[in-house]
RODO-2510 file (C-alpha; in nm, 4 decimals, decimal comma):
residues 621
     n   res          X          Y          Z
     1     m     8,6596     4,3724     0,8075
     2     l     8,7431     4,3724     0,4166
     3     e     9,0184     4,0892     0,4753
     4     t     8,7787     3,8974     0,7034
     5     v     8,5093     3,8817     0,4038
     6     q     8,7623     3,7799     0,1480
     7     n     8,9074     3,5218     0,3810
     8     a     8,5345     3,3819     0,4514
     9     v     8,4411     3,2997     0,0833
    10     p     8,7617     3,2954    -0,1755
    11     h     8,6855     3,4065    -0,5257
    12     p     8,6913     3,0981    -0,7475
    13     l     8,9973     3,2001    -0,9019
    14     h     9,1647     3,2511    -0,5838
    15     p     9,4331     2,9988    -0,5451
    16     n     9,3270     2,8904    -0,2323
    17     f     8,9301     2,8227    -0,3362
    18     s     8,9726     2,4442    -0,4200
    19     q     9,1564     2,3723    -0,0979
    20     y     8,8339     2,5750     0,0596
    21     s     8,6172     2,3543    -0,1382
    22     q     8,7682     2,0270     0,0065
    23     t     8,7195     2,1848     0,3761
    24     m     8,3687     2,2349     0,3113
    25     a     8,2845     1,8855     0,1597
    26     q     8,4570     1,7351     0,4550
    27     s     8,2346     1,9605     0,6763
    28     r     7,9061     1,8499     0,4730
    29     g     8,0253     1,4728     0,5500
    30     a     8,0705     1,5390     0,9066
    31     g     7,7251     1,6752     0,9537
    32     e     7,5121     1,3981     0,7228
    33     k     7,6827     1,1577     0,9439
    34     e     7,5622     1,3423     1,2710
    35     a     7,2170     1,3226     1,1330
    36     q     7,2211     0,9583     1,0561
    37     d     7,3113     0,8698     1,3969
    38     c     7,0393     1,0635     1,5385
    39     w     6,7990     0,7464     1,5737
    40     k     7,0555     0,5603     1,7052
    41     l     7,1379     0,8375     2,0002
    42     m     6,7645     0,8325     2,0797
    43     t     6,7167     0,6233     2,4129
    44     r     6,4259     0,3454     2,3972
    45     a     6,1870     0,5890     2,5706
    46     e     6,2360     0,8582     2,3321
    47     r     6,1679     0,5979     2,0311
    48     l     5,8672     0,5006     2,2033
    49     l     5,7241     0,8591     2,2661
    50     l     5,7836     0,9424     1,8930
    51     f     5,6051     0,6135     1,7652
    52     l     5,3103     0,7221     1,9953
    53     l     5,3341     1,0682     1,8760
    54     i     5,2953     0,9710     1,4802
    55     i     5,0412     0,7301     1,5585
    56     s     4,8540     0,9960     1,7295
    57     l     4,8593     1,2289     1,4505
    58     l     4,7469     0,9820     1,2137
    59     v     4,4166     0,9322     1,4292
    60     v     4,3557     1,2836     1,4736
    61     v     4,4165     1,3354     1,0882
    62     t     4,1323     1,0332     1,0184
    63     l     3,9212     1,1494     1,2823
    64     s     3,9106     1,4946     1,1462
    65     v     3,8635     1,3820     0,7918
    66     f     3,5789     1,1524     0,8856
    67     i     3,3900     1,4255     1,1111
    68     i     3,4056     1,6891     0,8108
    69     a     3,2570     1,4495     0,5510
    70     f     3,0193     1,3622     0,7966
    71     f     2,8958     1,7096     0,8976
    72     l     2,9297     1,8221     0,5297
    73     a     2,7450     1,5265     0,3960
    74     e     2,3719     1,5619     0,3219
    75     k     2,1389     1,4170     0,5944
    76     p     1,8233     1,1899     0,4785
    77     c     1,4852     1,3697     0,5270
    78     d     1,3617     1,2788     0,8928
    79     t     1,0225     1,4429     0,8622
    80     p     0,7284     1,1878     0,9166
    81     i     0,6149     1,2044     0,5716
    82     c     0,9411     1,1073     0,4874
    83     i     0,9454     0,8642     0,7468
    84     q     0,6313     0,7098     0,6238
    85     a     0,7266     0,6873     0,2637
    86     s     1,0621     0,5224     0,3573
    87     s     0,8408     0,2567     0,5812
    88     k     0,6267     0,1773     0,2891
    89     l     0,9249     0,1144     0,0498
    90     l     1,1025    -0,0897     0,3146
    91     e     0,8046    -0,3026     0,3576
    92     a     0,7593    -0,3745    -0,0344
    93     v     1,0988    -0,3943    -0,1859
    94     d     1,2855    -0,7179    -0,2199
    95     f     1,6547    -0,5835    -0,1782
    96     e     1,8039    -0,9279    -0,3020
    97     a     1,6165    -0,8630    -0,6294
    98     d     1,8215    -0,6923    -0,9280
    99     p     1,6027    -0,4063    -1,0291
   100     c     1,7990    -0,4091    -1,3683
   101     v     1,6593    -0,7872    -1,4107
   102     d     1,3210    -0,7817    -1,2634
   103     f     1,1905    -0,4320    -1,1734
   104     h     0,8503    -0,5619    -1,0677
   105     e     0,9731    -0,8496    -0,8262
   106     f     1,2589    -0,5560    -0,6916
   107     l     0,9781    -0,2994    -0,6183
   108     c     0,7057    -0,5493    -0,5035
   109     g     0,8550    -0,8490    -0,4018
   110     r     0,7610    -0,8112    -0,0316
   111     y     0,4452    -0,6168    -0,1058
   112     i     0,1326    -0,7141     0,0986
   113     p    -0,1592    -0,5673    -0,0011
   114     t    -0,3295    -0,3296     0,2781
   115     c    -0,5998    -0,4015     0,4694
   116     k    -0,9159    -0,2293     0,4213
   117     n    -0,8769    -0,0037     0,6989
   118     y    -0,5121     0,1495     0,5547
   119     k    -0,5683     0,5194     0,5598
   120     d    -0,3417     0,7118     0,3564
   121     e    -0,2271     1,0772     0,4983
   122     g    -0,5371     1,2404     0,3026
   123     a    -0,7701     0,9815     0,4600
   124     l    -0,5959     1,0035     0,8347
   125     r    -0,6777     1,3981     0,7931
   126     k    -1,0234     1,3710     0,6708
   127     a    -1,1033     1,1353     0,9821
   128     e    -0,9562     1,4077     1,2252
   129     l    -1,1776     1,6624     1,0359
   130     v    -1,4750     1,4555     1,1395
   131     s    -1,3725     1,3350     1,4909
   132     d    -1,2107     1,6626     1,6215
   133     p    -1,4259     1,8377     1,8746
   134     a    -1,6682     2,0926     1,7664
   135     s    -1,5291     2,4466     1,7700
   136     d    -1,6607     2,7967     1,7036
   137     g    -1,4395     2,8102     1,3993
   138     d    -1,6346     2,5231     1,2157
   139     t    -1,8603     2,5818     0,9157
   140     p    -2,2317     2,5054     0,9291
   141     i    -2,1844     2,2190     0,7309
   142     l    -1,8554     2,0734     0,9095
   143     a    -2,0762     2,1404     1,2723
   144     m    -2,3544     1,9067     1,1203
   145     v    -2,1149     1,6235     1,0204
   146     k    -1,9330     1,6462     1,3313
   147     k    -2,2671     1,6207     1,5487
   148     f    -2,3563     1,3266     1,3194
   149     y    -2,0302     1,1523     1,4145
   150     q    -2,0500     1,2414     1,7789
   151     a    -2,3839     1,1116     1,8425
   152     c    -2,2652     0,7786     1,6767
   153     t    -1,9728     0,7553     1,8886
   154     n    -2,1418     0,8440     2,2488
   155     i    -2,1883     0,5054     2,3797
   156     s    -2,3411     0,6455     2,7086
   157     a    -2,6284     0,8153     2,5219
   158     i    -2,6777     0,5114     2,3336
   159     e    -2,6658     0,2726     2,6022
   160     d    -2,9157     0,5103     2,7752
   161     d    -3,1523     0,4939     2,4895
   162     n    -3,1689     0,1245     2,5630
   163     e    -3,3168     0,0743     2,1977
   164     a    -3,6226     0,3131     2,2840
   165     s    -3,5501     0,5221     1,9496
   166     l    -3,5721     0,2043     1,7724
   167     f    -3,8798     0,0481     1,9132
   168     s    -4,0511     0,4028     1,8930
   169     l    -3,9755     0,3693     1,4931
   170     i    -4,1194     0,0589     1,4858
   171     s    -4,4383     0,1376     1,6639
   172     d    -4,4630     0,4577     1,4283
   173     l    -4,4916     0,2236     1,1433
   174     g    -4,7596    -0,0114     1,2993
   175     g    -4,5655    -0,2255     1,4928
   176     w    -4,3765    -0,5749     1,4217
   177     p    -4,6388    -0,8824     1,3177
   178     l    -4,3616    -1,1114     1,4905
   179     l    -4,3629    -0,9914     1,8283
   180     m    -4,7458    -0,8656     1,8073
   181     g    -4,8961    -1,1762     1,7431
   182     k    -5,2899    -1,1510     1,6835
   183     e    -5,2852    -0,8088     1,7729
   184     w    -5,1339    -0,6911     1,4434
   185     n    -5,4195    -0,6101     1,1859
   186     e    -5,3077    -0,6966     0,8149
   187     t    -5,5983    -0,5930     0,6469
   188     g    -5,4715    -0,2353     0,5550
   189     f    -5,1335    -0,3520     0,4670
   190     n    -4,9853    -0,3242     0,1347
   191     w    -4,6057    -0,3240     0,0708
   192     q    -4,6311    -0,0311    -0,2134
   193     r    -4,8080     0,1974     0,0245
   194     f    -4,5813     0,1112     0,2985
   195     m    -4,2851     0,2210     0,1096
   196     t    -4,4817     0,5792     0,0780
   197     q    -4,5351     0,5704     0,4377
   198     v    -4,1812     0,4994     0,5445
   199     r    -4,0369     0,7834     0,2976
   200     p    -4,1348     1,0967     0,5263
   201     l    -3,9531     0,9238     0,8209
   202     g    -3,6273     0,8915     0,6408
   203     i    -3,6651     0,5161     0,5848
   204     k    -3,4749     0,3939     0,2677
   205     s    -3,7240     0,1301     0,1270
   206     d    -3,5264    -0,0412    -0,1505
   207     w    -3,6032    -0,4083    -0,0123
   208     l    -3,7892    -0,5147    -0,2893
   209     i    -3,7052    -0,2852    -0,5848
   210     s    -3,4530     0,0142    -0,6090
   211     l    -3,4906     0,3658    -0,7893
   212     d    -3,2009     0,4974    -0,9663
   213     y    -3,1215     0,7312    -1,2739
   214     f    -3,0833     0,6116    -1,6091
   215     d    -2,9186     0,8841    -1,8644
   216     e    -3,1147     0,8965    -2,1525
   217     d    -2,9961     1,1906    -2,4264
   218     d    -2,8410     1,3687    -2,1044
   219     t    -3,1699     1,3533    -1,8952
   220     n    -3,2437     1,1664    -1,5901
   221     l    -3,5041     0,9077    -1,6392
   222     l    -3,6360     0,6747    -1,3455
   223     l    -3,4701     0,3343    -1,3535
   224     i    -3,6568     0,0638    -1,1913
   225     r    -3,4225    -0,2166    -1,1111
   226     p    -3,3684    -0,5141    -0,8752
   227     p    -3,2310    -0,4043    -0,5433
   228     r    -2,8909    -0,4493    -0,4181
   229     l    -2,9081    -0,6638    -0,1080
   230     t    -2,6536    -0,8260     0,1101
   231     s    -2,7093    -1,1565     0,2843
   232     i    -2,5377    -1,4051     0,5243
   233     p    -2,5459    -1,7933     0,4559
   234     y    -2,9076    -1,9428     0,4995
   235     r    -2,7584    -2,2104     0,7905
   236     l    -2,6397    -1,8897     0,9918
   237     k    -2,9300    -1,6876     0,9142
   238     r    -3,2092    -1,8304     1,1353
   239     d    -2,9869    -1,8371     1,4535
   240     y    -2,8660    -1,4615     1,3718
   241     y    -3,2343    -1,3471     1,3120
   242     l    -3,3189    -1,5759     1,6380
   243     e    -3,0847    -1,4253     1,8545
   244     v    -3,1686    -1,0367     1,7693
   245     i    -3,5343    -1,1151     1,7661
   246     i    -3,4965    -1,2750     2,1317
   247     y    -3,3054    -0,9766     2,2629
   248     l    -3,5401    -0,7076     2,1342
   249     a    -3,8496    -0,8995     2,2351
   250     d    -3,6848    -0,9264     2,5880
   251     k    -3,6260    -0,5256     2,5636
   252     m    -3,9868    -0,4381     2,4567
   253     g    -4,1463    -0,6945     2,7367
   254     t    -4,2950    -0,9270     2,5055
   255     s    -4,2568    -1,2745     2,6364
   256     s    -4,3024    -1,4971     2,3103
   257     f    -4,2766    -1,4567     1,9361
   258     s    -4,3772    -1,6517     1,6496
   259     q    -4,1298    -1,9165     1,5506
   260     p    -4,3289    -2,0204     1,2482
   261     q    -4,3623    -1,6542     1,1328
   262     l    -3,9607    -1,6383     1,1544
   263     t    -3,9107    -1,9338     0,9317
   264     q    -4,1520    -1,7986     0,6726
   265     m    -3,9812    -1,4544     0,6666
   266     i    -3,6555    -1,6185     0,6206
   267     d    -3,7775    -1,8397     0,3494
   268     f    -3,9235    -1,5495     0,1881
   269     e    -3,6129    -1,3498     0,1963
   270     e    -3,4367    -1,6276     0,0604
   271     r    -3,6665    -1,6516    -0,2413
   272     v    -3,5793    -1,2535    -0,2845
   273     h    -3,2310    -1,3194    -0,3400
   274     q    -3,2671    -1,5948    -0,5718
   275     i    -3,4867    -1,3890    -0,8216
   276     i    -3,2362    -1,0985    -0,7578
   277     d    -2,9322    -1,3268    -0,8405
   278     n    -3,1154    -1,4709    -1,1690
   279     s    -3,2298    -1,1015    -1,2869
   280     q    -2,8544    -0,9888    -1,2392
   281     h    -2,7152    -1,2741    -1,4220
   282     f    -2,9816    -1,2212    -1,7088
   283     l    -2,8841    -0,8360    -1,7069
   284     l    -2,5099    -0,9128    -1,7403
   285     q    -2,5696    -1,1497    -2,0442
   286     k    -2,8344    -0,9544    -2,2235
   287     g    -2,8467    -0,5957    -2,0793
   288     d    -3,2436    -0,5946    -2,0542
   289     y    -3,3165    -0,2400    -2,0357
   290     t    -3,6654    -0,1485    -2,1838
   291     k    -3,8475     0,1856    -2,1619
   292     w    -4,2108     0,1853    -2,0578
   293     t    -4,4653     0,4763    -2,0054
   294     v    -4,6236     0,4582    -1,6395
   295     e    -4,9467     0,3619    -1,7727
   296     t    -4,8330     0,0701    -1,9935
   297     l    -4,5913    -0,0672    -1,7352
   298     m    -4,8868    -0,0566    -1,4808
   299     n    -5,1255    -0,2233    -1,7194
   300     e    -4,8835    -0,5115    -1,8285
   301     i    -4,6343    -0,5954    -1,5589
   302     w    -4,6597    -0,3717    -1,2308
   303     p    -4,8583    -0,5697    -0,9452
   304     e    -5,1810    -0,3898    -0,8178
   305     n    -5,1819    -0,1205    -1,0972
   306     l    -5,0485     0,1424    -0,8152
   307     l    -4,7572     0,2603    -0,9808
   308     r    -4,8254     0,6083    -1,0458
   309     k    -4,9571     0,6552    -0,7022
   310     i    -4,6415     0,5105    -0,5580
   311     l    -4,3887     0,7216    -0,7491
   312     n    -4,5900     1,0160    -0,6797
   313     g    -4,5861     0,9380    -0,3077
   314     l    -4,2447     0,9013    -0,3132
   315     a    -4,1408     1,1945    -0,5162
   316     l    -4,3296     1,4249    -0,2415
   317     g    -4,3736     1,6945    -0,5137
   318     h    -4,0109     1,7164    -0,6091
   319     a    -4,0763     1,5165    -0,9857
   320     i    -4,4358     1,4504    -1,1111
   321     f    -4,5333     1,1334    -1,2888
   322     d    -4,8536     1,0921    -1,5156
   323     n    -4,9585     0,7984    -1,7367
   324     s    -4,7091     0,9283    -2,0016
   325     t    -4,4116     0,9653    -1,7877
   326     t    -4,1270     0,7596    -1,9432
   327     v    -3,9611     0,4924    -1,7048
   328     v    -3,6726     0,2477    -1,7600
   329     v    -3,7010    -0,1071    -1,6173
   330     a    -3,4057    -0,3128    -1,5693
   331     s    -3,4815    -0,6882    -1,6068
   332     e    -3,8872    -0,7305    -1,6807
   333     n    -3,8405    -1,0903    -1,5933
   334     y    -3,7566    -0,9703    -1,2170
   335     l    -4,0843    -0,7683    -1,1876
   336     y    -4,2785    -1,0625    -1,3396
   337     e    -4,1139    -1,3009    -1,0761
   338     l    -4,1687    -1,0724    -0,7797
   339     h    -4,5249    -1,0305    -0,8613
   340     k    -4,5962    -1,3999    -0,8524
   341     l    -4,3573    -1,4175    -0,5183
   342     l    -4,6014    -1,1412    -0,3707
   343     m    -4,9282    -1,3081    -0,4856
   344     g    -4,7923    -1,6332    -0,3149
   345     t    -4,6878    -1,4621     0,0076
   346     s    -4,9073    -1,3438     0,3292
   347     k    -4,9144    -0,9834     0,4149
   348     r    -4,7890    -1,0828     0,7471
   349     t    -4,4715    -1,2269     0,6070
   350     q    -4,3977    -0,9551     0,3931
   351     a    -4,4673    -0,6849     0,6713
   352     n    -4,2093    -0,9086     0,9052
   353     y    -3,9544    -0,8818     0,6189
   354     f    -4,0003    -0,5000     0,5906
   355     m    -3,9788    -0,4428     0,9580
   356     w    -3,6699    -0,6953     0,9784
   357     k    -3,5037    -0,4945     0,7040
   358     i    -3,5701    -0,1376     0,8877
   359     v    -3,4303    -0,3159     1,1998
   360     e    -3,1078    -0,4448     1,0533
   361     t    -3,0363    -0,1123     0,9116
   362     f    -2,9989     0,0504     1,2653
   363     l    -2,8378    -0,2684     1,4619
   364     p    -2,4596    -0,1380     1,4003
   365     f    -2,5677     0,1899     1,5511
   366     s    -2,7070     0,0214     1,8608
   367     s    -2,5953    -0,0504     2,1992
   368     d    -2,2782    -0,2684     2,2453
   369     e    -2,4768    -0,5765     2,3373
   370     i    -2,6787    -0,5872     2,0267
   371     r    -2,3432    -0,5339     1,8195
   372     e    -2,1744    -0,8099     1,9686
   373     i    -2,4744    -1,0392     1,8605
   374     y    -2,4686    -0,8508     1,5317
   375     g    -2,0719    -0,9166     1,4819
   376     k    -2,1193    -1,2857     1,5585
   377     y    -2,2551    -1,3190     1,2135
   378     s    -2,1580    -1,0257     1,0123
   379     e    -1,8204    -0,8328     0,9771
   380     i    -1,8207    -0,5129     1,1902
   381     s    -1,5489    -0,2458     1,2749
   382     d    -1,5247    -0,1252     1,6160
   383     r    -1,7728     0,1387     1,7067
   384     e    -1,5268     0,4405     1,6013
   385     d    -1,4055     0,3092     1,2668
   386     h    -1,7761     0,2303     1,1953
   387     c    -1,8753     0,5702     1,2907
   388     q    -1,5919     0,7011     1,0694
   389     e    -1,7139     0,5107     0,7676
   390     e    -2,0874     0,5676     0,7983
   391     t    -2,0064     0,9548     0,8156
   392     n    -1,7816     0,9467     0,5176
   393     r    -2,0572     0,7564     0,3245
   394     r    -2,3384     0,9929     0,3979
   395     f    -2,1391     1,3002     0,3831
   396     h    -1,8666     1,2326     0,1205
   397     s    -1,8986     1,5470    -0,0453
   398     a    -1,9187     1,7732     0,2586
   399     i    -1,6053     1,6306     0,4114
   400     e    -1,3992     1,6559     0,0795
   401     a    -1,5217     2,0327     0,0209
   402     e    -1,4012     2,1241     0,3595
   403     y    -1,0857     1,9157     0,3709
   404     v    -1,0015     2,0837     0,0349
   405     a    -1,0785     2,4199     0,1734
   406     k    -0,8714     2,3668     0,5170
   407     y    -0,5693     2,2241     0,3377
   408     k    -0,5395     2,3855    -0,0050
   409     n    -0,2838     2,6826     0,0179
   410     n    -0,0442     2,8843    -0,2164
   411     d     0,2191     2,6354    -0,1883
   412     v     0,0194     2,3736    -0,3399
   413     v    -0,0729     2,5720    -0,6150
   414     v     0,2474     2,6864    -0,6862
   415     l     0,4212     2,3490    -0,6688
   416     l     0,1657     2,2094    -0,9049
   417     e     0,1852     2,4877    -1,1533
   418     s     0,5603     2,4656    -1,1480
   419     i     0,5577     2,0575    -1,2058
   420     t     0,2918     2,1203    -1,4904
   421     n     0,4845     2,3533    -1,6626
   422     l     0,8256     2,1927    -1,6404
   423     v     0,6669     1,8827    -1,7901
   424     f     0,4934     2,1013    -2,0446
   425     k     0,8404     2,2365    -2,1413
   426     s     0,9767     1,8953    -2,1263
   427     y     0,7405     1,7850    -2,3627
   428     n     0,7869     2,0641    -2,6106
   429     e     1,1784     2,0606    -2,5397
   430     t     1,1713     2,4598    -2,5180
   431     d     1,1706     2,6681    -2,2199
   432     d     0,9439     2,9482    -2,4280
   433     v     0,6154     2,7859    -2,3440
   434     e     0,3753     2,7533    -2,0762
   435     t     0,0335     2,6067    -1,9991
   436     n    -0,2451     2,6982    -1,7672
   437     l    -0,3579     2,4828    -1,4848
   438     v    -0,7453     2,4218    -1,3361
   439     i    -0,7975     2,2606    -1,0345
   440     e    -1,1287     2,0684    -1,0314
   441     g    -1,3503     1,9859    -0,7369
   442     p    -1,5515     2,1124    -0,4304
   443     e    -1,4251     2,3678    -0,1909
   444     g    -1,5932     2,4817     0,0886
   445     d    -1,9384     2,6048     0,0390
   446     h    -1,9438     2,4286    -0,3261
   447     s    -1,9887     2,0989    -0,1745
   448     g    -2,3496     2,0650    -0,2872
   449     v    -2,4591     1,9841     0,0499
   450     t    -2,6602     2,2337     0,2623
   451     n    -2,7315     2,2281     0,6578
   452     i    -2,9636     1,9837     0,7865
   453     q    -3,1405     2,0552     1,0792
   454     y    -3,1439     1,7559     1,2979
   455     s    -3,4896     1,6676     1,4503
   456     s    -3,3159     1,4612     1,7511
   457     d    -2,9710     1,4199     1,9063
   458     k    -3,0450     1,0418     1,8781
   459     i    -2,8313     0,8803     1,5960
   460     i    -3,0992     0,6772     1,4546
   461     r    -3,3328     0,9927     1,4190
   462     m    -3,0186     1,1697     1,2590
   463     i    -2,9794     0,8841     1,0022
   464     s    -3,3582     0,8929     0,9121
   465     d    -3,2978     1,2965     0,8605
   466     v    -3,0075     1,2431     0,6384
   467     q    -3,1937     0,9908     0,4367
   468     f    -3,4865     1,1851     0,3876
   469     h    -3,2739     1,4991     0,2574
   470     v    -3,0974     1,2279     0,0130
   471     e    -3,4320     1,1025    -0,1040
   472     n    -3,5644     1,4612    -0,2035
   473     e    -3,2290     1,5537    -0,3554
   474     f    -3,2787     1,2298    -0,5690
   475     y    -3,6250     1,3108    -0,6995
   476     k    -3,5539     1,6563    -0,7678
   477     c    -3,3050     1,5869    -1,0523
   478     l    -3,5361     1,3440    -1,2223
   479     h    -3,6501     1,4282    -1,5729
   480     k    -3,4000     1,7106    -1,5802
   481     r    -3,0870     1,7371    -1,7889
   482     t    -2,7846     1,6311    -1,5969
   483     g    -2,6138     1,9613    -1,6646
   484     d    -2,9113     2,1811    -1,5264
   485     c    -2,9127     1,9452    -1,2281
   486     s    -2,8165     2,0972    -0,8891
   487     r    -2,8613     1,8127    -0,6726
   488     e    -2,6911     1,8004    -0,3392
   489     n    -2,4472     1,5017    -0,2544
   490     y    -2,4952     1,3244     0,0386
   491     y    -2,4607     0,9354    -0,0067
   492     d    -2,3152     0,9665    -0,3650
   493     e    -1,9597     1,0743    -0,4087
   494     s    -1,8931     1,3927    -0,5705
   495     q    -1,8359     1,3991    -0,9321
   496     d    -1,5348     1,2143    -1,0602
   497     f    -1,2843     1,4269    -1,2232
   498     e    -1,0563     1,2852    -1,4506
   499     p    -0,7156     1,4436    -1,5307
   500     h    -0,6927     1,5859    -1,9141
   501     f    -0,5228     1,8210    -2,1182
   502     d    -0,7159     2,0256    -2,3528
   503     a    -0,4834     2,1638    -2,6086
   504     s    -0,6860     2,4028    -2,7701
   505     e    -0,7381     2,5696    -2,4483
   506     n    -0,3713     2,5141    -2,3592
   507     t    -0,5044     2,4032    -1,9912
   508     f    -0,4537     2,1336    -1,7899
   509     y    -0,7308     2,0103    -1,5566
   510     l    -0,6377     1,8306    -1,2447
   511     p    -0,8703     1,6912    -1,0069
   512     y    -0,8826     1,7775    -0,6460
   513     n    -0,9081     1,3948    -0,5435
   514     l    -0,5723     1,3223    -0,7265
   515     i    -0,3909     1,6204    -0,5478
   516     y    -0,5148     1,5242    -0,2216
   517     s    -0,4071     1,1813    -0,2148
   518     d    -0,0733     0,9264    -0,2221
   519     s    -0,0036     1,0613    -0,5486
   520     f     0,0919     1,4387    -0,4482
   521     t     0,1433     1,5884    -0,1036
   522     w     0,3164     1,9224    -0,1141
   523     d     0,5510     1,8580     0,1680
   524     q     0,7237     1,5688     0,0644
   525     p     1,0278     1,5479    -0,1565
   526     n     0,9639     1,6353    -0,5132
   527     y     1,0886     1,3066    -0,6769
   528     i     0,8048     1,1631    -0,5111
   529     n     0,5591     1,4303    -0,6526
   530     f     0,7176     1,4365    -1,0067
   531     a     0,7221     1,0532    -1,0467
   532     r     0,3506     1,0139    -0,9491
   533     i     0,1443     1,3280    -1,0234
   534     g     0,4250     1,4461    -1,2726
   535     r     0,4093     1,1154    -1,4767
   536     t     0,0136     1,1542    -1,4637
   537     i     0,0486     1,5005    -1,6272
   538     a     0,2833     1,3834    -1,8983
   539     d     0,0769     1,0727    -1,9727
   540     k    -0,2478     1,2937    -2,0298
   541     i    -0,0499     1,5640    -2,2542
   542     i     0,0998     1,2741    -2,4742
   543     e    -0,2542     1,1360    -2,4974
   544     a    -0,4227     1,4443    -2,5700
   545     q    -0,1655     1,5357    -2,8267
   546     e    -0,1713     1,1629    -3,0165
   547     d    -0,2452     1,2783    -3,3650
   548     f     0,0345     1,5064    -3,3905
   549     n     0,2763     1,3823    -3,1030
   550     s     0,6060     1,5607    -3,1088
   551     t     0,8140     1,3504    -2,8919
   552     s     0,9628     1,0414    -2,8992
   553     k     0,9834     1,0097    -2,4875
   554     t     0,7305     0,8334    -2,2584
   555     g     0,5354     1,0011    -2,0017
   556     v     0,7831     0,8852    -1,7119
   557     e     1,0793     1,0210    -1,9137
   558     l     0,9039     1,3558    -1,9771
   559     a     0,8379     1,4033    -1,5802
   560     y     1,2271     1,2669    -1,5240
   561     d     1,3579     1,5379    -1,7363
   562     a     1,1008     1,8095    -1,5773
   563     y     1,2328     1,6756    -1,2125
   564     l     1,6026     1,7211    -1,3417
   565     s     1,4741     2,1030    -1,4261
   566     w     1,3460     2,1388    -1,1131
   567     i     1,6611     2,0274    -0,8962
   568     q     1,8823     2,2309    -1,1222
   569     n     1,6960     2,5448    -1,0450
   570     k     1,5755     2,4432    -0,6700
   571     g     1,8611     2,2190    -0,5575
   572     m     1,8691     1,8746    -0,4518
   573     d     1,6125     1,6875    -0,2662
   574     k     1,7165     1,4963     0,0625
   575     s     1,6922     1,1146     0,0526
   576     l     1,4512     0,8917     0,2484
   577     p     1,6248     0,7536     0,5659
   578     a     1,7426     0,3882     0,5976
   579     l     1,7220     0,3749     0,2281
   580     n     2,0509     0,3533     0,0416
   581     y     1,9328     0,4979    -0,3079
   582     s     1,9937     0,8413    -0,4700
   583     v     1,7263     1,0968    -0,5485
   584     n     1,7404     0,9848    -0,8841
   585     q     1,6670     0,6257    -0,8038
   586     l     1,4089     0,6977    -0,5704
   587     f     1,2060     0,8934    -0,8747
   588     w     1,2087     0,5432    -1,0737
   589     i     1,0968     0,3686    -0,7769
   590     h     0,8126     0,5953    -0,6883
   591     s     0,6982     0,6228    -1,0312
   592     s     0,6024     0,2770    -1,0271
   593     s     0,5561     0,1920    -0,6522
   594     l     0,1538     0,2375    -0,6595
   595     q     0,1469    -0,0171    -0,9096
   596     c     0,2193    -0,2730    -0,6776
   597     s    -0,1245    -0,3278    -0,5963
   598     s    -0,2423    -0,3651    -0,9722
   599     e    -0,2365    -0,7483    -1,0613
   600     d    -0,2703    -0,7019    -1,4276
   601     d    -0,0928    -0,3706    -1,5521
   602     s     0,2687    -0,4375    -1,6041
   603     s     0,2981    -0,1642    -1,8796
   604     g     0,4128     0,0875    -1,6376
   605     f     0,7103    -0,1368    -1,5208
   606     d     0,8325    -0,1850    -1,8599
   607     e     0,7918     0,1923    -1,9711
   608     v     1,0436     0,2215    -1,6744
   609     t     1,3058    -0,0136    -1,7124
   610     d     1,2996     0,0437    -2,1159
   611     s     1,4187     0,3954    -2,0097
   612     q     1,7976     0,4477    -2,0912
   613     y     1,7670     0,7213    -1,7727
   614     f     1,6747     0,4074    -1,5705
   615     k     1,9838     0,1809    -1,6777
   616     e     2,2089     0,4703    -1,6241
   617     d     2,0756     0,5650    -1,2757
   618     f     2,0911     0,1537    -1,1563
   619     n     2,4179     0,1171    -1,3380
   620     c     2,2374    -0,1576    -1,5743
   621     q     2,4583    -0,3432    -1,8133
***
């Protein structure tokens, strides 16, 4: 065995070692030649199979890389709110424009102003809140609102009523001279007393004068001003009035009416509009507001010396007027001209005008046949949309309060607090500070609206019931300090709060109406929330600290910094579908997208494009 091993591998000093090395070299040469001849030794079929095998391996490797990359890549957000946000941008953005050159053109180049019926997410939810069927879980206020809407949209009940509710109201007020002819007695008619007559019936009587508040040293004085009336062109008015009156006369079983009275009524209305327009122009030019005592106004301007009686008759005890009570007149000239017009107009014509204005109020709530006539001469929504608009107008505060109560949740508050504090920290350039957040606005029972017990399930009577309460609440707050007044809000929108930062309290006040809008939605990507409500918060903090501002950054840059801090702690948001933009770019896009509807404010765009952050994110040279 030892001999065999020694012969197999000679020691380098062995005499036979060089011969052994030559032999091994010859052996390696032969082996290499054999390997080089391997491809030539293959048949054509073997070569083809080898080629196909290599191609197959390349395809498998490529597909594997693609599949891995696809599944590991972050998919865009596909929730309904993200799809809606993407759709809005796709409709507005001009993708051929360079954002670095003209950001406004890029962002708004294809923007088309939305029609008046456009509803954001909040408006849609409020509409659903009103139109959803009544349920046992509804608050008394929400039940009241829904009952109004359902009566307004109940076509079968409206058609079955066949205008009977309207005719009953006309009868209660003494009838319509135009349709009664000589049967109507004008002896006892007085337009001022007529105002007090319709007040308990819930009829708004602002056809010749309108009553409002005038703030004098934080106290609500009575303001007497020209009414705000709308009108259709004179050339259409006669056809419109004639067609409606013929329809109503037929329904009432009246075979004829006085066309001369109709002409006189139209001419009177036109003259009223003329003196209103003249007085409004005078008000705009000179601000013609003057204070009077009731006694002086009666003696010098007011027709027929009935002012004190009329005001007390309208107030129904909710406010008291005596000779020394101060009132404010907007445009004395209007009262002079109105007095002259009334002195030269018959009581029959005055009564015809008042009855027409009452009838006109209820036409959009009437049968489809009369709505069709109305729609020929005046714009009107379809019944469902119209009822939504009218319900929202009459119960604005109640709907807002119910909406906030339903959709406000801990997630909303926590997210808003996070955004506010991150912006505040960005402003102060330190993490060692925090601010308080207060959300202002109605919630639940704090809407300022109490339940109304309707006197009927007919929509016309419901409208009157609501108006009666509206008028009561108006007079309750006369002669009282604004802060001491607990007026219920029906027609009037709830108090408009403005976002603001109180540095002395270290508190940011955010209005609920800004939260529940396009500016903020708790379940949308947060680059939108930071870009919009975050920017608003930052702007208001800078504004409040104007005298000792400690940052050179703009509001949008502070919001951007805050968003970067957010994603550093919470992770990256998903991008929007069908848009090839990073989340950073989407922040800048959404920071200004709501400004496309503004024609004169370009400062918001300049503030964005001047930012170095923007230039870096869009690779601007």
